[in-house]
VOVORO-15770 format. One record per atom (N, C-alpha, C): x, y, z. Coordinates in steps of 0.02 Angstrom, whole numbers, plus 50000, padded with zeros to 5 digits. Example, Ala and Ser with C-alpha at 12.3 -4.5 7.8 and 13.67 -1.06 7.14 Angstrom:
506604971650390
506154977550390
506604983550390
506424988850354
506844994750357
506455000250394
//
This chain:
491635142149077
492365140549089
492345132449129
492915128249109
493075123149136
493615124149158
494065119149231
494725121249238
494845113649262
495345112349249
495775107549308
496405108349342
496385107549400
496935110249445
497225103749481
497935102549475
498295096849500
498635099349574
498345096049623
498905095649691
499095090049682
499835090649690
500245083649711
500475083249764
500195078849818
500435080349883
501005074449881
501265073549948
501805067049959
501575062249958
500925059449960
500515054049984
499995053949943
499715056449905
499105058649870
499145064649818
499105061549726
498895066349689
498105067749690
497935074349696
497335074849671
497205079849617
496665078649563
496575083249511
495745084049516
495525091649528
495165095749524
494745097149445
494305095649453
493865100349394
493245104749429
493315112149386
492855116049418
492475118349350
491895120149357
491355120049321
491465128449309
490975130449235
490895139049236
490755141949281
490575141049344
490275142949407
490975145349444
491475141949451
491905140049494
491985134549546
491235130049550
491095124049598
491635119749567
491785115049626
492045108149606
491685104149578
491785103349513
491325096549487
491525089949467
492065088949503
492555084449496
493165081749540
493235076749571
493925075749593
494185068549608
494725067849576
495135060549569
495505062149601
495775056449650
496265055149684
496705050249674
497355049749675
497785043849679
498485043249725
498405035949748
499005037349804
499625033549758
500215037949809
500765038249797
501085034949856
501825031449820
502195027749875
502795033049894
502855032549971
503505036249986
504045030749999
504765030349966
505045024550003
505685026450046
506005021950100
506295024250149
506925019450133
507445021950095
507865017550074
508425015350144
508355020250176
508965021450244
508605024950297
508805023250354
508795027350395
508645034550393
508145037050398
507935045950384
508045047150327
508035043850269
507925044050206
507225043950183
506905049050148
506355047450115
506295050450034
506065045449995
506295046249910
505465044449885
505565047749817
504975045949766
505145044549703
504915037749671
505055037949595
504705043249570
505115047049523
504775053249499
504245050949424
504395046049400
504175044349342
503275041549386
503415038249448
502735035149469
502435042849494
502595047549500
502245054149532
502005056049450
502345057649403
501975058349335
501605054749322
501515047149320
500965043949295
500355043849332
500435044649406
499945046349442
499355053149425
499935058849413
499575065949377
499265065049314
499535058249282
499205057349216
498395055449226
498485049749274
497825046649285
497405049349314
497415055049361
496875059249371
496785063549334
497195067249308
496915072649264
496485070149195
496635063449183
496265060149120
495555057749150
495475056649230
495015055149245
494375061249255
494745066249270
494455071349274
494185074449221
494625073749161
494355077549109
493915073149056
493805067249084
493365062449065
492695064849091
492605066149152
492015068149190
491665076649177
492305080449139
492225087449149
491685087449080
491845084349035
491415083248954
491675087848928
491995093848935
492295098348895
493035099348911
493465102148868
494025104848861
494235110848917
494735108148958
494715115249006
495075122948982
494885127849013
495185132548984
495895134249000
496045130049052
496645129849073
496895122949145
497555122249133
497705117449189
498085121749234
498245120249303
498625124649361
498785118349390
499495119549409
499755113549428
500025117049520
499905112649573
500315114349636
500485107449659
501005107449695
501435103349717
501705100549799
502035096849820
502305096949883
502975100049862
503155104949893
503725108749901
504385106049929
504975109949903
505815109049950
505945102949923
506515097449937
506765093749911
507185093849866
507415087649822
507765087949764
507545084849707
507355086449660
506965081549590
507415083649539
508005080249529
508475081149473
508475078449419
508355080949368
508385078449296
509095081049253
509075077249196
509635078149136
509495082549099
509935084249053
509765088648995
509065086748949
508895082748949
508445079448897
507715079548948
507845080649012
507185080849068
507095074449113
507485070649093
507435063549128
507715063149186
507325059049238
507665060249306
508145055949314
508725059349360
509235056349375
509515051049432
508905050949462
508605046649508
508215047149549
507885043149598
507385045249634
507345051649673
506695055449674
506505062749704
506765062949788
507235065749801
507225066549878
506975071649902
506535068349978
505995073849980
506065078450025
505445082650051
505625088050092
505725085650157
505285081250189
505495078750253
506135072950246
506615072750215
507295067450218
507715070550254
508055066550276
508505068050347
509275067250347
509545064450292
510005061450277
510565068450293
510515073050292
510915079450296
510885083250362
510385078950394
510285081650491
511085085250497
511615081050477
512205081650539
512505089050502
512385091050433
512465096250414
512315101850433
511545101150428
511165106850448
511275108250525
511435102950544
511595104150642
512285109050639
512645106950601
513225110550612
513195117550567
512825118950528
512545127250493
512145130650554
511855126450604
511415130250649
512115131850708
512375127450725
512925128750800
513485134150765
513575133550703
514305138250695
513765146750677
513125146450672
512875152650645
512855155450582
512925149850523
513055151750449
512255150250449
511745145450478
511045145850460
510635153650473
510825157850533
510695162150545
510795168150511
511535167850484
511755172150447
511305172550363
511295166150352
510925165850286
510095168550294
509825168450356
509075169650366
509145177350356
509645181750368
509615188150352
509465190550269
509585185750234
509535186550163
509045182750140
508695176250157
508205171650120
507705171250172
507795173850230
507075175550283
506865165950304
507275162050282
507185154150306
507835151350335
507525147350389
508065143750425
508125139150394
508735134850406
508955127650374
508655121950398
508515118450351
508165110650362
508585106450319
508555099950327
508725093550307
508525092150238
507845094450224
507465093550172
507515099350112
507945103250131
507965110250091
508445109050022
508445110449967
508975108749928
509795111049946
509995115149978
510735116249982
510855110850040
510415108150090
510725103550129
510745096550093
510395094250030
510195089450011
510825088549972
510925093949918
511565095049867
512165095849892
512155096849957
512795095750006
512985088250002
512495085550022
512545078250052
512675075649993
512245076449921
512405071549865
513155073549849
513445078749840
514125082249822
514535077449860
514545074549934
514995069949977
514845063449961
514385060149948
514135055049949
513815052349880
513625056349822
513395053549771
513635058349685
514255058649694
514385065949662
514105062749570
514215056749564
514155054549505
513535057749485
512845056949531
512115058049522
512225067149492
512575070549527
512515078349525
512955078149449
513435073549426
513825075949368
513035074849304
512735070849313
512365068049267
511675073949258
511595076849322
511015081249322
511215087749283
510495091349252
510755098049223
510155103249282
509785100949303
509305107249324
509045102549398
508845105949431
508655103049515
507895107849523
507295101649493
506575104149510
506265103449571
505835106249583
505405105249633
504875099649616
504365098049665
503865090649619
503475097149572
503225101349595
502875107349537
503185107549480
503895108249477
504225110749426
504435104849375
504325097949406
504435092449371
503855091749339
503125090449360
502545092049324
502465094849272
502685100449289
502605108049246
503145106049181
503815103949195
504125101649123
503885095149090
503555090949126
503165085049095
502725087149047
502255093349076
501695097149024
501915100948981
502485104748987
502615110248955
503335110248909
503685105248944
504365103448916
504855110848927
504525113348988
504955120449006
505415118849075
506015120149093
506235119149160
506225125849175
505775126449254
505635132549287
505605131149360
505435136749390
505415135649465
504925142649474
504365141649512
504005146249525
504135150849589
504115157949600
504595160249656
504505157849717
503855154449736
503665151049803
504265144149803
504415141449770
504855136649756
505595139249769
505595143249725
506405146249724
506695150249797
506015151949844
506185155849887
506685152849947
506585147349963
507155142950023
507575138749969
508265140049980
508575143150018
508815148149985
508855148249916
509345153449870
509025159949860
508495162749877
508175168349853
508415173149919
508825178249871
508755186549900
508025189149904
507665189749971
507015191249972
506885198649938
507525203449962
507305209449941
507205209649860
507665205749832
507685207349748
507145202149717
507005197149752
506825190949718
507175188049659
507515186549676
508245184549635
508695177849665
508825173849619
509485169849661
510035174149690
510275171149740
510745174549773
511545171749764
511995175749729
512555170949720
512995170849782
512945176349827
513245177349912
513095171249957
512255168949950
512045162249990
512355156549963
512405155149878
512655149849867
513385149149893
513635154649885
514555155449920
514595153749968
513985155650022
513915155350083
514095147150113
513665144150082
513475137450089
514085132750042
514335135750007
514975132249970
514725129249912
514145132049897
513805127249822
513805130749765
514355135349759
514375139249694
514365136749643
514705129649650
514645124449591
514075122249584
513495123449607
512715120549595
512375126549562
512545132749558
512175135949535
511955135349458
512145129549407
511865128049346
511355124749361
511315121149417
510575116649435
509955121749440
510075127149466
509435132149498
509145133249413
508535132649415
508115132549360
507565140649360
507795142449308
507335148949289
506775151749348
506805155149370
506275157949417
505725161949396
505065161049380
504445162149355
504235166549398
503835173249404
503575176549448
502835176349415
502535182249455
501605180749427
501495182049340
501955186349324
501815188449240
502045181249196
502365176549213
502565172449177
502625164749192
501935164549220
501705157349246
501435152549198
501345154349136
500995149349106
501405146349033
501435141449029
501545138148975
501075134648925
501255129948884
501015125348823
500805119548840
500405115148836
500445110248834
500665104348794
501305102348786
501485097948725
501215093448701
501165092248630
500705086648607
500885079048635
501465080148655
501585071748694
501075070648758
501145077148791
500785076948872
500115076148845
499745081148803
499305081848773
498665073048771
499175070648726
498835065248716
498885059248772
499315061348814
499455056348883
498835058548926
498545066148931
498285068448968
497505068048943
497445067848887
496595067148844
496535075048856
496795079548847
496855085548817
497185089648755
496725094948733
496985096448682
497675100248694
498165098848624
498975101148633
498865109748639
499245112448667
499315119748676
498845122648739
498595117348771
498095120748829
498515123948868
498415131348895
498875133848938
498915130549009
499435128849024
499765127249105
500225131349132
499625132849198
500035136649258
500355134049294
500785136349332
501235135049380
501185139649430
500785136649486
500425141549539
501035138749607
501055143149650
501295143649694
501345134149728
501755131949777
501845125849778
501335125049847
501385119649862
500625118649895
500415120749963
500925121850021
500765125250063
500465134150059
500915136650002
500645144349963
500095145049938
499925138349902
499325140049866
498695136149909
498775131749949
498385130650013
498135137250047
498705141150066
498235147650111
498015151450055
498105152249988
497535155549944
497115153649940
496925146749931
496445143749927
495975144449995
496195145450054
495845146050115
495615152250112
495875157750069
495805164050058
496115168450110
496695165050122
497315169150171
497675174250110
497425181850124
497695185450053
497865190750087
497815192950144
497765200150173
498135198050232
498465204350259
498835205650329
498245204850379
498395199850438
497965200350479
497635192750488
497835189450435
497415183750417
497955175750422
497775171250453
498415165950438
497835158350429
498255155650417
498055148850398
498455141250426
498115136650459
498525131350454
498225125750426
498845122250414
498605116950354
498735109950410
497965106950421
498225100250459
498385094350428
498975093750402
499035089050350
499645085150377
499905081850307
500685079850318
501055082750378
501105087650351
501505093050375
500835099150420
501025101750484
500585106850518
500845111450514
500735115150452
500965121050424
500625127650433
500645131650480
500515139750497
500555144350475
500345147250453
500505153750386
500235160150393
500565166150399
500395171150397
500485177450352
500075179650330
500175185650262
500605191550295
501225193550258
501535200650273
501785204450203
501835210550218
501855213950150
502535215050142
503105212850180
503735212350162
504095208050215
504555205550189
504905200650237
505185204150297
505245200850360
505665202050409
506355197750417
506955200550398
507455197850384
507855199150470
507675204850508
508085204750566
507655201850624
507175197450609
506845194350667
507305188750696
506915184550725
507205177350762
507195173150689
507755170650682
507865166850608
507525159450621
506795158750611
506525153350620
505855153850575
505615146350544
505215146950496
505425148050418
505075148650388
505335150550302
504875156150282
505275159650236
504665167650211
504775163550120
503985164850107
503925162150027
503685168949990
503985170149936
503735175949889
503125172149855
502655176349857
501895172749825
501555179549806
501155177949760
500675184049725
500435189549781
500605195349764
500615201149830
500815201749876
501375198349897
501775198649948
502095193149974
502065192050052
502505185250072
502055180350111
502375175850142
501945171650160
502395168450219
502355169950297
502855168550335
502655160950376
502835156650351
502615150250348
503065145450406
502695140250438
502915137650485
502665130050465
503085127550429
502995119150402
503305114550452
503055109350494
503305106850543
503305100650498
504035096750531
504095088850479
503755083450503
503145085150559
502745079050579
502145082950588
501625080450571
500915082450572
500245076550591
499895076250537
499415070050536
499665063150553
500175064550526
500585055250519
500815053550593
500795057250638
500695058650709
499985054050749
499535056250717
498955052250722
498855047350703
499305046050642
499005037650625
499595033750659
500265037250689
500585033150710
500085031550787
499725035450809
499325036450874
498865028650876
498465030250817
498075024750793
498295017850796
498835015450775
499275010850758
499305009550837
499735012650877
499655011450956
499275010250989
498625011850980
497995011351033
497595006750998
497575003050939
497394999450892
496695002550889
496735008450846
495995011050822
496245013050749
495475012650707
495555011950651
495555018550601
495765023650636
495955030750599
495645034550648
495855042850629
495845048350658
495355049650697
494645048250670
494005048450685
493895045850749
494085040150766
494165036450827
494605038050869
495145040150858
495635043350891
495375048850936
494945055050887
494525059450914
493795057750969
493635052350946
493105049650986
493455047651076
493915043551059
494335040451128
494535046451175
494875053551124
495075059551146
494625063751181
493865061451165
493295067951186
493145064451265
493445058251261
493065055551338
493735056551397
494365060351384
494675061551423
494725068151417
494865073051505
494875079151515
495355083551488
495325088951481
495695093951452
496345094851494
496945093051462
497525092151508
497755084551510
497275081851490
497545074051489
497685070951570
497355073951617
497405072851699
498485073951700
498695079951664
499345080951679
499815076251635
499685073951583
500065070651508
500295074251490
500765077051459
500955080451416
501365075351364
500985079351291
501595075251222
501965080951181
502555078651177
503115083851124
503025078551059
502665081651003
502455079750948
503145077650906
503745079550903
504385079450879
504705072150850
504205068050801
504235062250773
504635061650732
504775066250677
505005065550637
505895063150634
505975059050594
506765056550603
507355061250582
506975066050533
507445072950521
507415077950587
507025077250636
507035081050683
506495086750690
506495093250701
506185098250685
506435103250647
505995106750597
506115112750564
505745118550591
505185118550607
504925124650624
504385123450682
504265127350734
504595134450716
505185135250754
505515129850756
506305129450783
506535124350733
507335125850718
507765120450671
508165116950735
508025109650735
508425107050778
508425098350746
508895096150714
508835090250685
508895085950742
508975085650793
509015081650838
508535081250881
507985086350883
507155084250918
507095078850914
506735075950965
506295069550959
505845070151014
505175066450992
504615065851022
504675063251096
504235064851146
504165060651207
503535062051237
503305057151279
502735058951330
502975060951396
502745064851432
502875067451497
502395067251560
502455063551591
502215064251666
501695057051650
501875052851637
501575045951632
501375042151703
500935039951707
500895035051778
500355030251767
500195026151808
499835021151808
498985022951835
498955029951828
498235033151837
498055034851748
498515034951703
498465034851624
498105030651603
497555031951535
497395027551511
497365028551433
497085024951401
497195025751324
496765031851281
496185033851341
495965042551326
496485047451337
496835046251400
497165051451401
497995052051351
498145046451335
498575046151278
498355050351218
497635047351194
497425050151129
497355058151146
497195060851193
496885067651227
497605071551214
498045068451244
498825071651250
499125072351194
498965066851130
499275068851069
498965073151033
498485074251037
497935080550997
498155088051030
498215089151096
498435094251127
499005096051102
499625090751111
500235093351099
500305094651019
499935092950970
499935094850903
499405102150904
499075103650936
498815110150936
499325114550978
499605114151031
499995117851055
500785120351002
500645113250946
501245117250893
501095122050869
500405122850846
500145128150811
500085134450855
500055132550911
499995140650945
500755141950948
501215138350959
501945139250938
502155141950881
501875140550835
502055143950774
501585149250769
501265151050788
500835157250794
501165162450844
501495160550874
501925165150925
502545165750896
502645161050833
503395164850811
503315168750769
502655168050738
502545173250669
502695179850694
502525181750746
502625188350776
502115192950779
501615193850726
501165197050718
500525193150739
500085193950789
499365191250791
498985192050758
498615186550716
498105188050684
497395187150713
497055189650663
496405191850696
495815183950691
496115181050657
495675172650640
496155169150611
495985161750608
496175157350589
495985153250550
496015151450476
495815147150440
496025140250433
495805133350426
496155129450436
495805124650381
496255118950357
496215113950310
496655109150301
496455104050255
496805098650265
496355093050306
496625086450298
496215080150332
495985081150409
496355085350448
496305084450516
495725091350526
495585095850488
495075099950501
494355096050512
494315088750486
493645087550492
493565084050555
493925084050607
493895083850673
493585089850712
493075087750746
492875093850778
493005095750843
493235091050882
493765091250939
494275093250930
494445093450872
495285097550860
495145103250857
494545104650790
494555112250791
494215116450869
493965115250902
493845116250964
494395117251004
494945112851012
495555113551060
496035120651027
496135119550966
496445124750913
496125131450929
495365132250942
495235138150949
495245140251028
495095137351073
495415137151141
495995140051166
496745133151130
497295135251129
497455142551107
497155142651057
497465150951014
497085156451039
496505156651067
496075161651072
495965163451015
495665161050961
495665164650890
495125160250874
494495162250823
494025161250792
494295158350746
494115150550736
494385146450673
493795144550644
493865145850564
493555143950489
493985138250478
493315133750440
493545128350402
493385130550337
493765126850279
493475128850205
493025125050198
492635128850139
492095124750111
492205120450054
493045120650032
493015115549983
493405108950009
493325103849952
493755097949982
494325097649975
494615102649908
495285102049902
495795109449899
495785111549961
495925119149974
496635122249915
497075116849921
497625118449872
497445119549818
497105114049773
496885114349712
496435121649704
496115123849745
495735131349749
496265134949734
496855135449773
497125141449771
497555139749702
497575134649676
498185133549606
497425137149560
496925135649565
496155138449528
496285147349527
496485150449589
496325157049595
496965159549552
497485155849564
498135159049531
498065158349443
497785153049420
497655149649359
497055156949321
496705159549369
496235163449341
496515171149320
497005172949370
497585178249373
497955178649311
498205172349312
498705170949249
498555172549193
497975169949200
497545168449123
497145175549097
497225179249147
496665186549127
496095185749144
495825180049180
495195180549180
494805181049268
495255183649295
495285188549358
495885193349362
495615199449386
495875205549411
496495204549455
496435201949503
497005199549545
496745195149605
497265192249649
497095186049698
496685188849741
496525195349771
496055195849811
495385197449789
495345197849711
494625199249701
494435191449681
494845188749673
494885179149640
494535174949704
494825177649767
494745174449841
493955177749821
493885181849841
493195186449865
492775182049821
492685181349769
492265178249735
492265171549742
492895166049757
492725160649750
492995156249813
493205160049861
493095155249923
492625155249991
492445149449979
491815148050037
492225145350101
491805148250175
491995146350213
491475144050250
491615140350327
490995137250367
490915139750416
490505139950458
490535144050522
491065143950555
491185147650603
491815147850647
491595144450702
492215139450735
492055140850800
492565144750842
492195146950888
492535153850936
492725149851000
493165153851041
493705150251092
493195151651157
493345147551195
492905147251257
493565146251307
493765151951338
494365153551377
494255148351436
494895147551472
494915141551532
495115135951534
495025131751490
495355124951481
496005125251471
496285128451438
497025130151409
497425133551437
497275139451478
497495145351499
498355145251498
498405140851539
499255140051550
499585133851530
499155130751469
499345124051425
499985127551382
500105131551353
500645133451314
501175135251348
501205138951397
501835142151465
502075135251469
501665128451488
501865123751522
502215119251469
501845120251398
502295115151353
502905116151340
502985125051334
503875126951313
504275124651377
503925125451414
504455122951491
504655116251487
504145110951451
504305104351457
504745102851403
504725106251359
505095106351307
505755107451318
505985112751342
506525115651368
506885109451407
506645106951445
506775101051498
506895095151434
506445093851410
506535088551359
507135087351317
507245094251281
507855095251236
508545094451262
508465094651338
509295094551342
509385085551334
508865083351332
509065075551320
509205075351246
508955077651213
509105077051121
509825074451109
510405078451119
511065076951117
511235068751125
510985067351199
511185061251211
510825056951185
510185057551163
509985051851126
510105051151057
510155056751020
510575056150956
511315052450967
511775051451026
512265048451011
512125041351036
511515039051063
511405032551082
511155029851014
510755031450984
510645030750897
511165029350862
511695034450867
512375032250840
512635025050861
512635023550934
513215019650958
512655012250917
511945013050927
511495006050907
511785005150828
511855010650790
511925009250711
512595007050718
513175007250768
513855005450748
513664998250784
513274994850813
513104990550839
513364988150923
513264994550957
513424994951025
512844997251063
512854995051119
512304994651162
512255003151195
//
């Protein structure tokens, strides 16, 4: 058996080929561009994303040497990928970390509307979710909406180009329009946000029994594969990554140390009565309580530029020379222009260094940045409610031994690193095995194919009070966020 799995991230498209044993036999990566046409806006050219997918799949197919039994697709989630009735884009994709609708979301939060919706969809509001973007487009670009026939996700866009079918996996459909109790779109949620007019844009939801389409002749010629090859629509990237890390049962948790810091726990049923934070994703065998932040390893890249370092590896080496606690320097890593969405939702949130003095050097700044991101992971675990017995990590940041040590010490959990280079693709592989009948269930597939490295186990002492202090300092810092927003508004109007 040979398999090709696509993981279309925000900045890198990956295709992975698996051999008959399930081992990674080939990996091809291709970078993609994110445009920022105006402050707070993030977009991608949809055709460029498809071209990158085609490039990576052709590269893997050439290396495998035999036709794959199936192709599985996972991709970045949320945002709006609008197409017309012929399947062509009506404009650029508006991405999950877009902030143009921040004021709308702020209003929903303040009025209590977002909390009311959480009782149905299990997800807090964020400016990069479809309801916020569609509301913004209705006011600022109604012509584009008039030309659009469906709002897909990135994974849905790729699936449509491969199969000619317009659909959404249940994971993509979960937020913001799904009633998690019925796992179907909720007319009440559409009405709640004044979006009844958008119902025709919602693609058909596909569950575990209807994930497979057939590769069209046109797509097959472009990808170098046989027409009719089964194409599996897997859950979107954060859910597929959790599965690929083996996070398939209660008591397990996963943190993706990537563009988003996404901490996730498996639950058997959605908790719609709890604190309205994070998102809840319908997925094979249950639900995923997920806390995908707006800012992750991009903060590390920012710190590298600030400190004149070549990359995150050098940042970790520098941080290792500083003491735990960074000599009293605290870092709040809320750097996205869209604010923050997990484990709290506030479009006005902004980052800060607190406690700076002449006694601090570059090593303290580097250490504080890593510690601040680590404390966000702990914050997300605390918000999930149930304390897991272990934490599995993946993503580019998992290559840092220092960061894994910090995560274990701060959370008090053993931390396991995935043995796969591309964990999201591994999750798509597992889902594909089940969808095509090659595995009996996701747990059995994970037990057979997920490999973990040795655990990093916690050493108590260095960070015993760090989380408590982090929350107290954030509460203090948050009082400045409305004023900072007002100041930004004045500068946009050309006033000091």
